[in-house]
N, C-alpha and C positions, 0 to 999 in steps of 0.2 A: 519886465511883469506888470501888466497892469492891477494887480489885486488890491483891492482894500481892506481884504482879510487874510491873514497869514496864520495856517494851523500848524505848530510844529509838535506834533505827537507822535510817540512811535507803537500808539495800541491800535490798530485797525478796528478793532471791535467798539472804540470809541470815535477815531479821529475819519474813519470811511463814512460812517451817518453823518455826522458834524457836518463835512464838507461837501454831501450830496443834500444836507438839509439847507445849508447856506447859499452852496450853490446855486441855489432856484430864485434867488433877487440879488446876489452877489457875486462878484468877481473873488477868489479866492484862490489861496493855494495854499497847498498842502508838501510838508517836509517830514521826514521821520530823523532826518539828521540836522540838530540846530549850527553845526558848524555852515552848512549849508542853505540854513536858512539866513544865518545872519551876512553871509557872502549874496545872496538875492537882497537884503536891506541896501547893500552899495549900489543894486543897479535898477533897484524899482523904481517907478514916475510917484503911484500913490500906494500907502499903506497906512491904514488907520489903525488898525485893532490887530493883536498878536496875541494869540490863543495859544498857550504851552503848559508844560506841564513842570513838574521841579526836577524829578531825578528821569534821568535816561541811562542808556546802556554805560556799561563801564569804560573809561576810556573819551566819553562825552560831556559837554560841558553841561551842567546842570540850566536848569529853566530860568534861576533867578540871574545867574550870568548873562544867560543872552537876554534880557530883560533890561538889564545893564547897560548891556553894549546897543542894545537896541535903542535904548533913549539917547545913548549918546548919539548915533547916527541920524535917529528921528527923535526930535525932544516931544514932539506932539504925539507920539504915538500912545494909544492905550493899552494897556495889557490885561489879560482875565489867565488866572493861573486856574488848571483845574487839576488837583492833586489831593493826595493824602491830608485828610484834616489836622495832623502832625504840623503842617507845612504851612498856615494859615500865618501864624505871627512872624514866620518869616519872610513872607513876602508882600506884610502888610505895607510897606512905604513903597513899594512897586506897582502896586495896580489892584484891581479886583482878583477877592478870591472865590472859588466855588469848592466844597469838598466834595471827592469821591467819595461813597459812588453817587452821579448826579444822571440826570435824566439830558440825552442831548435835545431835546426840544428848548429845556429851560435855558441851558445854555447856548442853543442859537437865539432865543429870546432877547438875553442878557447881551451878545454882542448885537443884536438889532439896537438895543439902547445904546450902547457906547458908542456907535456906527453915528446915532441920531445927535450923538453931543458934540460930534466932530464939525 
């Protein structure tokens, strides 16, 4: 997988427009299943930014666990959480946080800034 950005989000009204916007200038991969995304981290050549939410469907690991596992596999990865405001404190030590509702263009701009730091 040649992606620089991995989006792990199961809300297509957010994820699909974000991937379309980012895909215009970056290699992007979209996963709705956090475990599939984690497996992809093992085989990917380059992943620099992970965009995720905190809560997924019941039975799925949450985005905080995904971010921690991603950091173990890829210590330099930058994480951007896009989630409900009440999760800001829970994610503070793992990456950046943007509270929903949020403009997809603002998220894409933030991803661009994170990539520029790589």
